[in-house]
C-alpha positions in Angstrom: 27.4 -4.9 33.0 29.4 -1.7 33.1 28.5 0.8 35.8 26.0 3.5 34.8 24.5 1.5 32.0 21.0 2.0 33.1 18.3 0.7 35.6 18.0 -3.0 36.2 14.7 -4.8 35.9 14.0 -8.4 36.7 11.0 -9.7 34.9 9.4 -12.8 33.4 6.5 -12.4 31.0 5.4 -16.0 31.5 5.8 -18.6 34.2 7.6 -21.0 31.9 10.3 -18.4 30.9 13.3 -17.9 33.1 13.9 -14.6 34.8 16.0 -12.3 32.7 18.2 -9.3 33.7 17.8 -6.4 31.3 18.5 -2.7 31.4 16.2 0.0 30.2 18.8 1.0 27.6 19.3 -2.6 26.3 15.6 -3.1 25.5 14.8 -1.6 22.1 11.2 -0.4 22.0 11.3 -0.2 18.2 10.8 -4.0 17.8 7.7 -5.8 18.8 9.5 -8.0 21.3 11.2 -4.9 22.9 7.8 -3.3 23.3 6.3 -6.4 24.8 9.2 -6.7 27.2 8.9 -3.1 28.3 5.2 -3.4 28.8 5.8 -6.6 30.9 8.3 -4.8 33.1 6.0 -1.8 33.6 3.1 -4.2 34.5 5.3 -5.9 37.1 6.3 -2.6 38.6 2.7 -1.4 38.7 1.6 -4.7 40.4 4.3 -4.3 43.1 3.4 -0.6 43.6 -0.3 -1.4 44.0 0.4 -4.1 46.6 2.7 -1.8 48.6 0.5 1.3 48.5 -2.8 -0.3 49.4 -2.1 -0.5 53.2 -1.0 3.2 53.1 -4.3 4.0 51.4 -6.3 2.2 54.1 -4.3 3.9 56.9 -4.8 7.4 55.5 -8.4 7.2 54.4 -10.1 4.6 56.7 -8.2 5.4 59.9 -7.6 9.1 59.0 -3.9 9.0 60.0 -2.4 12.1 58.3 0.5 13.0 60.6 2.4 11.9 63.6 0.7 12.9 66.8 3.1 12.1 69.6 6.6 13.2 70.7 9.0 10.4 70.7 9.9 7.8 68.1 8.7 4.9 70.2 5.1 6.2 70.4 5.0 7.0 66.7 6.4 3.6 65.8 4.0 1.8 68.1 1.0 3.6 66.6 2.1 2.9 63.0 2.7 -0.8 63.8 -0.8 -1.1 65.2 -2.3 0.8 62.3 -0.5 -1.4 59.7 -1.6 -4.5 61.6 -5.2 -3.3 61.5 -4.9 -2.4 57.8 -3.8 -6.0 57.1 -6.8 -7.3 59.0 -9.1 -5.0 56.9 -7.6 -6.1 53.7 -7.8 -9.8 54.7 -11.5 -9.3 55.8 -12.4 -7.9 52.4 -10.9 -10.9 50.6 -12.5 -13.4 53.0 -15.9 -11.8 52.7 -15.6 -11.9 48.9 -14.7 -15.6 49.0 -17.6 -16.3 51.3 -20.0 -14.4 49.0 -18.9 -16.6 46.1 -19.8 -19.7 48.1 -16.3 -20.9 48.9 -16.1 -23.1 52.0 
C-alpha cells in the first residue's frame, strides 16, 4: 500500500474468516458489507480498549492512586508495578468469585 493511504486495521468478523488488512479509506461505508466491516473493526478496537483501561480504573478508583508521590523513577516504578499486580489480583478475584457463585468446580 502507498504511504499515507490511511490507518491500518486488522480484523476478523468471524473465527472461520482469515484476517484481512484494510485501510479506513478502502472500506466503503455506503455498502452493507462496508458498514458491517467498519462496525466489526470498531468493536474490536473497543474490546481491546476495555481490556487495557480496566486495570487503570481499578488503580485510580479502588487504590486512589491519582499522582506520583515519590521523587525518583525507581520508587514510582516500584509503586506502579505493585499496584498493577494488585489490580490483576482484584480482577482475577472477581472472575473467580463469579465462577464459584455459578457452581463451577
